[in-house]
Residue frames as qw, qx, qy, qz and C-alpha x, y, z in Angstrom:
[[0.599, -0.167, -0.735, 0.271, 6.84, 11.88, 5.48],
 [0.479, -0.831, -0.235, -0.158, 5.34, 12.82, 8.81],
 [0.181, 0.750, -0.441, 0.459, 7.86, 14.88, 10.82],
 [0.675, -0.123, -0.642, 0.342, 9.74, 13.25, 13.60],
 [0.441, -0.881, -0.136, -0.109, 9.38, 14.59, 17.10],
 [0.430, 0.656, -0.414, 0.461, 12.69, 16.30, 17.79],
 [0.130, -0.580, 0.557, -0.581, 14.84, 15.92, 20.83],
 [0.670, -0.242, 0.535, -0.455, 12.70, 13.64, 22.95],
 [0.945, 0.265, 0.027, -0.189, 12.30, 11.12, 20.15],
 [0.508, 0.635, -0.542, 0.211, 16.05, 11.13, 19.44],
 [0.264, -0.509, 0.675, -0.465, 16.63, 10.44, 23.12],
 [0.856, -0.030, 0.346, -0.383, 14.18, 7.52, 23.01],
 [0.862, 0.464, -0.199, -0.049, 15.77, 6.03, 20.04],
 [0.397, 0.613, -0.595, 0.336, 19.22, 6.28, 21.47],
 [0.202, -0.402, 0.699, -0.555, 18.51, 5.21, 25.08],
 [0.052, -0.191, -0.979, 0.050, 16.04, 2.35, 24.61],
 [0.328, -0.506, -0.490, -0.630, 12.40, 2.81, 25.47],
 [0.117, 0.002, -0.669, 0.734, 11.97, 4.25, 28.94],
 [0.041, -0.638, -0.731, 0.238, 8.73, 4.74, 30.86],
 [0.169, 0.420, 0.250, 0.856, 7.07, 7.88, 29.59],
 [0.044, 0.119, 0.439, -0.889, 5.57, 10.77, 31.40],
 [0.298, 0.539, 0.699, -0.363, 1.89, 11.43, 31.72],
 [0.284, 0.437, 0.566, 0.639, 0.06, 12.60, 28.61],
 [0.118, 0.087, 0.082, -0.986, -1.26, 16.03, 28.11],
 [0.518, 0.362, 0.572, -0.523, -5.03, 16.20, 28.10],
 [0.652, 0.594, -0.009, -0.472, -6.46, 14.69, 24.98],
 [0.487, 0.559, -0.656, -0.144, -3.49, 12.65, 23.81],
 [0.977, -0.159, -0.119, -0.083, -2.45, 9.07, 24.32],
 [0.040, 0.717, -0.660, 0.219, 0.58, 8.04, 26.40],
 [0.775, -0.007, -0.628, 0.065, 1.91, 4.60, 27.19],
 [0.606, -0.745, 0.134, -0.244, 2.06, 3.87, 30.98],
 [0.756, -0.456, 0.415, 0.219, 5.24, 1.80, 30.60],
 [0.162, -0.486, 0.648, 0.564, 8.04, 1.01, 28.22],
 [0.705, 0.418, -0.196, -0.539, 6.89, 0.31, 24.65],
 [0.406, -0.162, 0.892, 0.118, 6.62, -3.30, 23.56],
 [0.531, 0.395, -0.225, -0.715, 5.42, -3.88, 20.04],
 [0.476, 0.036, 0.877, 0.063, 3.76, -6.81, 18.40],
 [0.368, 0.316, -0.405, -0.775, 2.38, -7.45, 14.94],
 [0.676, 0.201, 0.674, -0.217, -0.38, -9.67, 13.57],
 [0.098, 0.312, -0.673, -0.664, 0.02, -11.00, 9.98],
 [0.758, 0.218, 0.141, -0.599, -2.92, -12.09, 7.96],
 [0.919, 0.349, -0.176, -0.058, -0.87, -14.61, 6.01],
 [0.871, -0.213, 0.022, 0.443, 2.53, -16.33, 6.24],
 [0.222, -0.838, 0.141, 0.478, 5.41, -13.85, 6.46],
 [0.255, -0.345, 0.676, 0.598, 7.00, -15.22, 3.32],
 [0.568, 0.562, 0.558, -0.223, 3.87, -14.93, 1.10],
 [0.516, 0.199, 0.460, 0.695, 5.85, -13.01, -1.51],
 [0.046, 0.641, 0.398, 0.655, 3.52, -10.00, -1.41],
 [0.352, -0.784, -0.146, -0.490, 1.42, -8.07, 1.15],
 [0.784, -0.620, -0.023, 0.020, 2.56, -9.77, 4.35],
 [0.817, -0.012, -0.004, 0.576, 6.14, -10.09, 3.36],
 [0.251, 0.654, 0.028, 0.713, 6.31, -6.42, 2.72],
 [0.528, -0.772, 0.014, -0.353, 5.22, -5.88, 6.36],
 [0.905, -0.351, 0.030, 0.239, 7.65, -8.42, 7.62],
 [0.644, 0.302, -0.001, 0.703, 10.55, -6.71, 5.76],
 [0.116, -0.774, -0.008, -0.622, 9.34, -3.41, 7.20],
 [0.776, -0.622, -0.048, -0.094, 9.37, -5.01, 10.67],
 [0.863, -0.072, -0.030, 0.498, 12.95, -6.05, 10.25],
 [0.368, 0.503, -0.028, 0.782, 14.01, -2.54, 9.29],
 [0.415, -0.767, -0.077, -0.484, 11.97, -1.04, 12.12],
 [0.861, -0.436, -0.149, 0.216, 13.79, -3.20, 14.69],
 [0.636, 0.079, -0.047, 0.766, 17.07, -1.40, 13.75],
 [0.036, 0.622, 0.166, 0.765, 15.32, 1.97, 13.66],
 [0.542, -0.686, -0.064, -0.481, 13.67, 1.78, 17.11],
 [0.146, 0.500, -0.762, 0.386, 16.18, -0.56, 18.88],
 [0.541, -0.142, 0.695, -0.452, 13.98, -3.32, 19.92],
 [0.014, 0.052, 0.949, 0.310, 12.71, -6.67, 18.67],
 [0.578, 0.077, 0.021, -0.812, 9.16, -6.77, 17.41],
 [0.354, 0.029, 0.931, -0.084, 7.27, -10.01, 17.99],
 [0.462, 0.208, -0.372, -0.778, 4.83, -11.29, 15.40],
 [0.566, 0.114, 0.792, -0.199, 2.13, -13.85, 14.81],
 [0.109, 0.182, -0.697, -0.685, 1.57, -15.30, 11.35],
 [0.275, -0.177, -0.844, -0.424, -1.56, -16.32, 9.56],
 [0.124, 0.326, 0.676, -0.649, -4.18, -14.75, 11.82],
 [0.118, 0.464, 0.735, 0.480, -7.47, -14.89, 9.85],
 [0.137, -0.235, -0.029, -0.962, -9.93, -11.93, 9.60],
 [0.575, -0.484, -0.604, -0.265, -12.26, -13.34, 12.30],
 [0.341, -0.737, 0.245, -0.529, -12.88, -12.09, 15.70],
 [0.938, -0.322, 0.078, -0.098, -12.61, -15.60, 17.13],
 [0.866, 0.168, -0.086, 0.463, -9.01, -15.64, 15.86],
 [0.232, 0.666, -0.132, 0.696, -8.00, -11.99, 16.42],
 [0.489, -0.757, 0.081, -0.425, -9.17, -11.45, 19.96],
 [0.891, -0.435, 0.057, 0.117, -7.33, -14.34, 21.69],
 [0.756, 0.299, 0.000, 0.582, -4.21, -13.57, 19.76],
 [0.090, 0.704, -0.113, 0.695, -4.08, -9.92, 20.73],
 [0.662, -0.687, 0.064, -0.293, -5.16, -10.64, 24.36],
 [0.933, -0.200, -0.031, 0.298, -2.36, -13.19, 24.62],
 [0.536, 0.448, -0.078, 0.711, 0.17, -10.59, 23.30],
 [0.221, -0.751, 0.072, -0.617, -1.10, -8.00, 25.78],
 [0.853, -0.516, -0.006, -0.073, -0.77, -10.49, 28.65],
 [0.868, -0.002, -0.014, 0.496, 2.76, -10.94, 27.66],
 [0.375, -0.564, -0.038, 0.734, 3.41, -7.16, 27.94],
 [0.285, 0.294, 0.471, 0.781, 2.74, -5.82, 24.39],
 [0.043, 0.694, 0.454, -0.558, 1.24, -2.39, 24.50],
 [0.307, 0.558, -0.314, -0.704, 1.54, -1.39, 20.84],
 [0.638, 0.190, 0.746, 0.013, -0.35, -3.73, 18.49],
 [0.233, 0.483, -0.433, -0.724, 0.07, -3.43, 14.71],
 [0.710, 0.316, 0.608, -0.163, -2.45, -5.21, 12.44],
 [0.100, -0.330, 0.624, 0.702, -2.16, -5.84, 8.77],
 [0.060, 0.300, 0.893, 0.329, -5.75, -6.49, 7.47],
 [0.329, -0.261, -0.248, -0.873, -8.85, -4.70, 6.40],
 [0.689, -0.356, -0.566, -0.279, -10.85, -7.52, 8.15],
 [0.471, -0.170, -0.608, 0.616, -9.23, -6.73, 11.50],
 [0.028, -0.440, -0.051, -0.896, -11.00, -3.31, 11.57],
 [0.612, -0.556, -0.237, -0.510, -14.07, -3.97, 13.73],
 [0.857, -0.350, -0.329, 0.186, -12.34, -6.26, 16.18],
 [0.509, 0.132, -0.231, 0.818, -9.44, -3.86, 16.62],
 [0.226, -0.527, -0.051, -0.817, -11.94, -1.16, 17.43],
 [0.787, -0.501, -0.257, -0.251, -13.46, -3.41, 20.15],
 [0.816, -0.140, -0.286, 0.483, -10.06, -4.28, 21.50],
 [0.271, 0.361, -0.148, 0.880, -9.00, -0.58, 21.55],
 [0.477, -0.589, -0.095, -0.645, -12.07, 0.20, 23.58],
 [0.881, -0.402, -0.247, -0.031, -11.45, -2.64, 25.94],
 [0.757, -0.261, -0.050, 0.597, -7.70, -1.87, 26.38],
 [0.154, 0.973, 0.142, 0.099, -7.49, 1.92, 26.43],
 [0.446, -0.771, 0.381, 0.247, -3.85, 1.71, 27.68],
 [0.660, -0.008, 0.613, 0.434, -2.75, -0.09, 24.45],
 [0.253, 0.612, -0.276, -0.696, -1.99, 1.62, 21.14],
 [0.708, 0.271, 0.647, 0.087, -3.36, 0.00, 18.09],
 [0.221, 0.566, -0.394, -0.689, -2.36, 0.56, 14.47],
 [0.704, 0.225, 0.672, -0.050, -3.89, -1.31, 11.48],
 [0.068, -0.336, 0.588, 0.733, -2.67, -1.46, 7.93],
 [0.220, -0.155, -0.696, -0.665, -5.60, -1.13, 5.44],
 [0.092, -0.457, -0.809, 0.358, -8.08, -0.80, 8.30],
 [0.058, -0.570, -0.432, -0.696, -11.05, 1.50, 8.47],
 [0.522, -0.764, -0.375, -0.056, -11.67, 2.10, 12.20],
 [0.351, 0.430, -0.314, 0.771, -10.10, 4.76, 14.35],
 [0.533, -0.778, -0.331, -0.043, -10.30, 6.09, 17.95],
 [0.215, -0.933, 0.265, -0.114, -8.17, 7.91, 20.57],
 [0.465, -0.548, 0.686, 0.116, -5.81, 4.80, 20.67],
 [0.702, 0.237, 0.647, 0.179, -6.42, 3.25, 17.26],
 [0.245, 0.706, -0.252, -0.615, -5.19, 4.49, 13.88],
 [0.816, 0.342, 0.447, 0.128, -5.75, 2.78, 10.57],
 [0.078, -0.691, 0.424, 0.580, -3.29, 3.52, 7.81],
 [0.782, 0.364, 0.467, 0.196, -2.99, 2.77, 4.07],
 [0.366, -0.371, 0.366, 0.771, -1.17, 4.11, 1.06],
 [0.509, 0.688, 0.022, -0.516, -2.13, 6.14, -1.95],
 [0.666, -0.080, 0.672, 0.315, -1.23, 3.29, -4.26],
 [0.564, 0.768, 0.301, 0.032, -2.48, 5.19, -7.25],
 [0.012, -0.925, 0.319, 0.207, 0.75, 7.25, -7.12],
 [0.362, -0.429, 0.788, 0.254, 3.20, 4.34, -7.51],
 [0.612, 0.335, 0.713, 0.076, 0.80, 2.57, -9.92],
 [0.358, 0.904, 0.032, -0.231, 0.80, 5.74, -12.04],
 [0.052, -0.744, 0.616, 0.255, 4.52, 5.40, -12.37],
 [0.471, -0.095, 0.863, 0.157, 4.28, 1.67, -13.19],
 [0.569, 0.672, 0.451, -0.149, 1.68, 2.59, -15.78],
 [0.206, 0.881, -0.331, -0.270, 4.28, 4.95, -17.35],
 [0.276, -0.453, 0.828, 0.181, 6.71, 2.02, -17.43],
 [0.595, 0.305, 0.742, -0.042, 4.06, -0.23, -18.98],
 [0.491, 0.830, 0.157, -0.215, 3.22, 2.33, -21.64],
 [0.050, 0.799, -0.538, -0.262, 6.89, 2.70, -22.48],
 [0.373, -0.262, 0.883, 0.112, 7.53, -1.10, -22.67],
 [0.642, 0.429, 0.595, -0.223, 4.42, -1.86, -24.76],
 [0.188, -0.125, 0.628, 0.745, 4.79, -2.17, -28.53],
 [0.033, -0.453, -0.787, -0.417, 1.07, -2.55, -29.18],
 [0.222, -0.259, 0.139, -0.930, -0.39, -0.14, -26.66],
 [0.760, -0.335, -0.391, -0.397, -2.63, -2.97, -25.40],
 [0.041, 0.374, -0.746, 0.549, -2.06, -3.47, -21.67],
 [0.663, -0.383, -0.607, -0.214, -3.75, -5.98, -19.35],
 [0.114, -0.466, 0.537, -0.693, -4.33, -5.69, -15.63],
 [0.585, -0.263, -0.766, -0.046, -5.17, -8.32, -13.10],
 [0.210, -0.431, 0.288, -0.829, -7.09, -6.95, -10.29],
 [0.025, -0.080, -0.925, 0.370, -8.69, -8.46, -7.12],
 [0.048, 0.630, 0.752, -0.190, -11.99, -6.76, -6.40],
 [0.170, 0.618, 0.339, 0.688, -13.81, -3.75, -7.96],
 [0.404, -0.759, -0.369, 0.353, -13.34, -1.61, -4.84],
 [0.117, 0.993, -0.006, -0.003, -12.31, 2.04, -4.77],
 [0.356, -0.771, 0.483, 0.213, -8.73, 1.40, -3.74],
 [0.632, 0.018, 0.671, 0.388, -8.31, -1.09, -6.54],
 [0.464, 0.759, 0.414, 0.193, -10.09, 1.03, -9.14],
 [0.050, -0.974, 0.133, 0.176, -7.94, 4.03, -8.28],
 [0.520, -0.427, 0.625, 0.396, -4.88, 1.88, -9.06],
 [0.590, 0.402, 0.641, 0.282, -6.37, 0.78, -12.43],
 [0.270, 0.939, 0.204, 0.063, -7.22, 4.41, -13.51],
 [0.240, -0.870, 0.348, 0.252, -3.84, 5.70, -12.40],
 [0.615, -0.174, 0.664, 0.388, -2.08, 2.89, -14.23],
 [0.498, 0.648, 0.519, 0.250, -4.04, 3.82, -17.41],
 [0.078, 0.995, 0.034, -0.044, -3.26, 7.53, -17.00],
 [0.413, -0.687, 0.491, 0.341, 0.44, 6.86, -16.48],
 [0.640, 0.111, 0.681, 0.338, 0.50, 4.65, -19.52],
 [0.379, 0.799, 0.428, 0.184, -1.19, 7.26, -21.59],
 [0.172, -0.921, 0.183, 0.298, 1.47, 9.75, -20.64],
 [0.345, -0.420, 0.703, 0.458, 3.96, 7.62, -22.65],
 [0.058, 0.126, 0.816, 0.561, 1.40, 6.47, -25.26],
 [0.338, 0.079, 0.164, -0.923, -1.74, 8.43, -25.62],
 [0.678, 0.090, -0.453, -0.572, -3.50, 5.61, -27.37],
 [0.166, 0.174, -0.933, 0.266, -2.78, 3.02, -24.72],
 [0.705, -0.341, -0.209, -0.585, -5.64, 0.93, -23.42],
 [0.072, -0.277, 0.874, -0.393, -5.91, -1.21, -20.26],
 [0.729, -0.199, -0.499, -0.425, -8.17, -4.33, -20.19],
 [0.245, -0.381, 0.682, -0.574, -8.91, -5.39, -16.57],
 [0.683, -0.197, -0.673, -0.204, -9.95, -8.82, -15.27],
 [0.403, -0.533, 0.469, -0.578, -11.06, -8.99, -11.62],
 [0.390, 0.113, -0.911, 0.075, -10.39, -12.31, -9.89],
 [0.657, -0.555, -0.242, -0.449, -12.66, -11.72, -6.90],
 [0.851, -0.453, -0.146, 0.221, -9.81, -12.61, -4.51],
 [0.143, -0.926, 0.341, 0.070, -6.72, -10.90, -3.11],
 [0.070, -0.569, 0.809, 0.126, -4.63, -13.98, -3.41],
 [0.862, 0.184, 0.438, -0.176, -5.70, -16.80, -5.66],
 [0.180, -0.511, 0.651, 0.532, -2.80, -17.87, -7.98],
 [0.382, 0.261, 0.852, 0.244, -5.01, -20.15, -10.03],
 [0.275, 0.849, 0.438, -0.111, -7.44, -17.32, -10.89],
 [0.072, -0.854, 0.247, 0.452, -4.56, -14.92, -11.42],
 [0.346, -0.205, 0.785, 0.471, -2.92, -17.36, -13.88],
 [0.358, 0.536, 0.747, 0.162, -6.14, -17.70, -15.76],
 [0.107, 0.923, 0.234, -0.287, -6.64, -13.95, -15.90],
 [0.186, -0.709, 0.443, 0.516, -3.15, -13.17, -17.07],
 [0.395, 0.018, 0.827, 0.401, -3.24, -15.89, -19.68],
 [0.315, 0.716, 0.623, 0.001, -6.59, -14.60, -21.01],
 [0.032, 0.926, 0.015, -0.375, -5.31, -11.09, -21.27],
 [0.251, -0.487, 0.660, 0.514, -2.12, -12.09, -23.08],
 [0.395, 0.253, 0.831, 0.300, -4.22, -14.21, -25.47],
 [0.252, 0.861, 0.429, -0.109, -6.32, -11.10, -26.19],
 [0.544, 0.672, 0.064, 0.499, -3.19, -9.28, -27.23],
 [0.366, -0.921, 0.119, -0.066, -1.83, -7.59, -24.10],
 [0.763, 0.354, -0.352, 0.411, 1.98, -7.32, -24.14],
 [0.142, 0.335, -0.573, 0.734, 2.29, -5.86, -20.64],
 [0.575, -0.505, -0.623, -0.165, 0.46, -7.16, -17.57],
 [0.056, -0.475, 0.408, -0.778, -0.12, -5.03, -14.53],
 [0.553, -0.311, -0.773, 0.008, -1.56, -6.22, -11.27],
 [0.327, -0.462, 0.362, -0.741, -3.30, -5.38, -7.94],
 [0.927, -0.258, -0.211, -0.172, -3.38, -8.91, -6.40],
 [0.584, -0.738, 0.334, -0.052, -1.08, -10.43, -3.79],
 [0.853, -0.172, 0.418, 0.261, 0.85, -13.11, -5.50],
 [0.078, -0.603, 0.478, 0.634, 3.56, -12.83, -8.20],
 [0.628, 0.266, 0.727, 0.072, 1.63, -15.10, -10.52],
 [0.513, 0.829, 0.193, -0.110, 0.77, -12.48, -13.18],
 [0.050, 0.838, -0.491, -0.233, 4.51, -11.64, -13.47],
 [0.493, -0.249, 0.822, 0.139, 5.44, -15.29, -13.71],
 [0.632, 0.509, 0.585, 0.019, 2.91, -15.83, -16.49],
 [0.316, 0.923, -0.103, -0.194, 4.17, -12.71, -18.32],
 [0.177, -0.654, 0.700, 0.224, 7.69, -14.11, -18.22],
 [0.589, 0.063, 0.803, 0.060, 6.51, -17.51, -19.41],
 [0.548, 0.686, 0.479, 0.006, 4.72, -15.93, -22.31],
 [0.562, 0.132, 0.238, 0.781, 7.50, -13.54, -23.31],
 [0.003, 0.817, 0.274, 0.508, 5.74, -10.28, -22.39],
 [0.177, 0.310, -0.450, 0.819, 6.43, -7.55, -19.82],
 [0.489, -0.642, -0.583, -0.093, 4.68, -6.89, -16.53],
 [0.021, -0.543, 0.344, -0.766, 4.48, -4.58, -13.49],
 [0.481, -0.205, -0.811, 0.262, 4.27, -5.88, -9.96],
 [0.407, -0.691, -0.059, -0.595, 2.51, -4.88, -6.75],
 [0.787, -0.612, -0.066, -0.037, 3.37, -5.02, -3.02],
 [0.631, -0.553, 0.399, 0.370, 7.05, -5.88, -3.50],
 [0.194, 0.638, -0.568, -0.482, 9.69, -5.90, -6.20],
 [0.904, 0.136, 0.323, -0.243, 8.36, -8.71, -8.33],
 [0.513, 0.674, -0.526, -0.080, 11.51, -8.88, -10.45],
 [0.385, -0.441, 0.783, -0.211, 12.53, -11.36, -7.74],
 [0.690, 0.179, 0.671, -0.203, 10.12, -13.87, -9.42],
 [0.667, 0.610, 0.392, 0.173, 10.23, -12.66, -13.07],
 [0.358, -0.609, 0.199, 0.679, 13.45, -10.76, -13.77],
 [0.309, 0.084, 0.624, 0.713, 13.00, -10.88, -17.51],
 [0.016, -0.637, -0.674, -0.373, 9.47, -9.61, -17.52],
 [0.288, -0.835, -0.413, 0.223, 8.96, -7.17, -14.65],
 [0.396, 0.554, 0.064, 0.729, 9.74, -3.58, -15.68],
 [0.158, -0.425, 0.263, -0.851, 8.39, -1.79, -12.51],
 [0.462, -0.429, -0.769, 0.110, 6.79, -2.71, -9.19],
 [0.361, -0.694, 0.046, -0.620, 4.68, -0.65, -6.75],
 [0.601, -0.027, -0.694, 0.397, 6.33, -1.44, -3.37],
 [0.520, -0.804, -0.248, -0.148, 5.24, -0.83, 0.16],
 [0.437, 0.373, -0.451, 0.683, 7.68, 1.05, 2.34],
 [0.538, -0.709, -0.403, -0.212, 5.69, 0.85, 5.57],
 [0.656, -0.359, -0.275, 0.605, 8.73, 1.56, 7.82],
 [0.239, 0.286, 0.063, 0.926, 9.00, 5.12, 6.42],
 [0.410, -0.586, -0.193, -0.671, 5.64, 5.78, 8.07],
 [0.794, -0.504, -0.339, -0.025, 5.70, 3.44, 11.08],
 [0.621, 0.034, -0.338, 0.707, 9.15, 4.53, 12.31],
 [0.024, 0.255, -0.180, 0.950, 8.19, 8.11, 13.02],
 [0.598, -0.435, -0.312, -0.597, 4.67, 7.09, 14.00],
 [0.806, -0.306, -0.466, 0.201, 5.91, 4.63, 16.62],
 [0.448, 0.059, -0.321, 0.832, 8.28, 7.24, 17.93],
 [0.267, -0.415, -0.058, -0.868, 5.35, 9.66, 18.37],
 [0.770, -0.439, -0.391, -0.248, 3.58, 7.00, 20.37],
 [0.753, -0.175, -0.404, 0.489, 6.63, 6.40, 22.50],
 [0.221, 0.277, -0.178, 0.918, 7.14, 10.14, 23.04],
 [0.032, -0.463, -0.713, 0.525, 3.63, 10.49, 24.54],
 [0.274, 0.577, 0.229, -0.735, 0.59, 12.56, 23.87],
 [0.123, -0.013, 0.794, 0.596, -0.01, 10.77, 20.56],
 [0.503, 0.433, 0.283, -0.693, -3.05, 11.99, 18.68],
 [0.448, 0.165, 0.793, 0.380, -4.01, 9.46, 15.86],
 [0.152, 0.020, -0.421, -0.894, -5.37, 10.93, 12.59],
 [0.500, 0.114, 0.438, -0.739, -9.08, 11.25, 13.07],
 [0.839, 0.377, 0.056, -0.388, -10.04, 9.39, 9.90],
 [0.910, -0.038, 0.301, 0.281, -6.87, 7.33, 9.70],
 [0.187, -0.673, 0.443, 0.562, -3.67, 8.00, 7.79],
 [0.792, 0.542, 0.276, 0.056, -3.92, 7.82, 3.97],
 [0.484, -0.607, 0.338, 0.532, -0.21, 8.06, 3.05],
 [0.585, 0.786, -0.165, -0.116, 1.22, 9.60, -0.08],
 [0.853, 0.245, -0.197, 0.417, 4.61, 8.60, -1.38],
 [0.158, 0.679, -0.297, 0.652, 5.94, 11.63, 0.37],
 [0.555, -0.555, 0.334, -0.522, 4.59, 10.44, 3.72],
 [0.157, -0.394, 0.900, -0.102, 5.88, 6.89, 3.38],
 [0.820, 0.170, 0.272, -0.475, 3.13, 4.90, 1.74],
 [0.905, 0.247, 0.309, 0.158, 4.54, 3.38, -1.40],
 [0.067, -0.697, 0.485, 0.524, 7.45, 3.78, -3.77],
 [0.880, 0.436, -0.055, -0.178, 8.50, 1.97, -6.95],
 [0.614, -0.363, 0.590, 0.379, 11.24, -0.41, -8.03],
 [0.642, 0.741, 0.194, -0.029, 12.07, 0.67, -11.57],
 [0.761, 0.403, -0.034, -0.507, 13.10, 0.05, -14.24],
 [0.740, -0.131, 0.643, 0.147, 13.64, -3.29, -15.88],
 [0.311, -0.034, 0.718, 0.622, 14.30, -4.48, -19.39],
 [0.158, 0.628, 0.708, 0.281, 12.17, -2.78, -22.01],
 [0.102, -0.964, -0.206, 0.132, 12.66, 0.70, -20.68],
 [0.634, 0.442, -0.063, 0.631, 15.32, 2.85, -22.26],
 [0.437, -0.195, -0.341, 0.809, 17.22, 5.59, -20.47],
 [0.094, -0.218, -0.177, -0.955, 15.10, 8.42, -21.79],
 [0.587, -0.440, -0.498, -0.462, 11.97, 6.75, -20.72],
 [0.649, -0.381, -0.543, 0.372, 13.34, 5.88, -17.29],
 [0.268, 0.022, -0.173, 0.948, 14.31, 9.49, -16.84],
 [0.366, -0.361, -0.278, -0.812, 10.75, 10.59, -17.41],
 [0.720, -0.438, -0.524, -0.121, 9.47, 8.06, -14.94],
 [0.588, -0.221, -0.411, 0.661, 12.09, 9.03, -12.29],
 [0.045, 0.214, -0.021, 0.976, 11.25, 12.77, -12.78],
 [0.558, -0.455, -0.328, -0.612, 7.58, 12.06, -12.07],
 [0.733, -0.326, -0.544, 0.247, 8.68, 9.99, -9.05],
 [0.365, -0.010, -0.297, 0.882, 10.66, 12.91, -7.66],
 [0.270, -0.328, -0.134, -0.895, 7.59, 15.24, -8.08],
 [0.703, -0.445, -0.450, -0.326, 5.48, 12.72, -6.13],
 [0.703, -0.247, -0.468, 0.475, 8.05, 12.24, -3.38],
 [0.218, 0.048, -0.145, 0.964, 8.35, 16.01, -3.06],
 [0.101, 0.582, 0.673, -0.445, 4.61, 16.46, -2.91],
 [0.057, 0.429, -0.235, -0.870, 4.62, 18.53, -6.11],
 [0.304, 0.029, -0.718, -0.626, 2.35, 16.28, -8.24],
 [0.578, 0.126, 0.556, -0.584, -1.35, 15.30, -7.78],
 [0.166, 0.068, 0.907, 0.382, -2.56, 12.34, -9.83],
 [0.043, 0.602, 0.791, 0.107, -6.22, 13.01, -9.45],
 [0.005, -0.550, -0.109, 0.828, -6.20, 16.77, -10.22],
 [0.561, 0.667, 0.474, -0.120, -8.50, 18.00, -12.95],
 [0.724, 0.117, -0.027, -0.680, -9.44, 18.09, -15.58],
 [0.100, -0.106, 0.989, 0.029, -10.43, 14.40, -15.37],
 [0.699, 0.100, -0.104, -0.700, -13.41, 12.75, -17.05],
 [0.666, -0.108, 0.730, -0.107, -14.60, 9.23, -17.05],
 [0.292, -0.056, 0.803, 0.516, -14.72, 7.03, -20.13],
 [0.217, 0.658, 0.713, 0.110, -18.23, 8.15, -20.86],
 [0.246, 0.499, 0.153, 0.817, -17.19, 11.82, -20.89],
 [0.449, -0.827, -0.320, -0.114, -18.64, 12.77, -17.49],
 [0.218, 0.656, -0.405, 0.598, -16.42, 15.37, -15.73],
 [0.765, -0.414, -0.464, 0.168, -15.17, 14.08, -12.46],
 [0.439, -0.653, -0.100, 0.609, -12.84, 16.93, -11.54],
 [0.402, 0.894, 0.157, 0.122, -12.73, 20.27, -13.39],
 [0.559, 0.478, -0.214, 0.643, -9.66, 22.26, -14.07],
 [0.041, -0.548, 0.377, -0.746, -8.21, 23.54, -10.82],
 [0.769, -0.391, 0.177, -0.473, -10.03, 20.91, -8.74],
 [0.242, 0.309, -0.917, 0.075, -8.91, 17.59, -7.25],
 [0.700, -0.297, -0.588, -0.274, -10.84, 14.54, -6.14],
 [0.448, -0.638, 0.386, -0.493, -11.45, 14.36, -2.39],
 [0.068, -0.274, 0.944, -0.168, -10.36, 11.28, -0.32],
 [0.594, 0.220, 0.602, -0.485, -14.05, 10.31, -0.04],
 [0.692, 0.572, -0.112, -0.426, -14.39, 10.41, -3.81],
 [0.253, 0.553, -0.790, -0.076, -11.28, 8.30, -4.09],
 [0.310, -0.123, 0.884, -0.329, -12.45, 5.68, -1.69],
 [0.611, 0.395, 0.567, -0.385, -15.75, 5.35, -3.50],
 [0.222, 0.509, -0.542, -0.631, -14.37, 5.35, -7.08],
 [0.654, 0.216, 0.719, -0.093, -16.61, 3.16, -9.20],
 [0.576, 0.798, 0.052, -0.169, -15.82, 4.72, -12.61],
 [0.760, -0.094, 0.359, 0.533, -12.97, 4.44, -15.14],
 [0.048, 0.704, -0.231, -0.670, -11.05, 6.80, -17.31],
 [0.706, 0.612, -0.182, -0.307, -10.91, 6.68, -21.12],
 [0.452, 0.569, -0.686, -0.039, -9.10, 3.68, -22.37],
 [0.247, -0.215, 0.882, -0.339, -9.94, 1.29, -19.51],
 [0.657, -0.007, -0.573, -0.490, -11.89, -1.79, -20.61],
 [0.303, -0.242, 0.772, -0.503, -13.59, -3.71, -17.77],
 [0.029, -0.212, -0.975, -0.064, -15.95, -6.72, -17.28],
 [0.192, 0.502, 0.591, -0.601, -18.80, -4.42, -16.06]]
């Protein structure tokens, strides 16, 4: 996790949010007391992506000592984003937190227009002196869920319901498969892409098809709990994404990749409030150690020995001692992607369009 700014930050947390001194050259400093607002792409009780942000907001309020206002269901269009943000700024907000990839370009325009306001955007792609996008290395927590899936499976045939064949989805699929193969070297993962982040109808159809094809554990990188619900209905196991999906399928869900945004946002907001904030030049891509994701594990179907192996790997990731995409790694066609002693760069991760051995896709 990024280090807290000592002394001054502790004083800010204890004494409220006083007006801050002028910034040193090159950094960003608020000109008045911090007032934070958030934009949600969907309803705050969506059960997945947005609810994870809302739960983080509630924890943040206690951490930083102020209420954080929010607006729900703001679509990824400039015509919706701009008036919402400008209304919040008019009401005094000077730290705006977004929660959508599709906010990226509009947030950049707004950051340029309002240089005295700090902007943060979850899953965004744009950055500037007062704008920082952030996302998590979900492949780390999905690797652990893959381990759980491999342990729970009796057949070694796993299914995975995914949204879109983008790099950040493909890296979860590959990591899930590599984790499963740590527990069962012969495990395979069949993937169905729905083409949508949140479409319960398509997710139900995909999960059903995978189970009909023999999968006895269903993983996911989509927003709704539908794949877990289908898994429970059909008497197989599953692994969730965004939040602990055992809330919806307690008999089926053996592990969930969960967002822990407050672990990153609390220290980052305190940096902004302390003054002379310098956003990460290319955005913050957060490891588990830095407060991106974690796991909720383990459910039924995982024995104590298997759980111990998963938790040991978790500790290595939390301590920064384990790299998932360190070589040797080859794709399913035998092409070397990272040799022994090498690791994939962030650019290679974002552009991942290949799959490891054992992954079966529609392409």
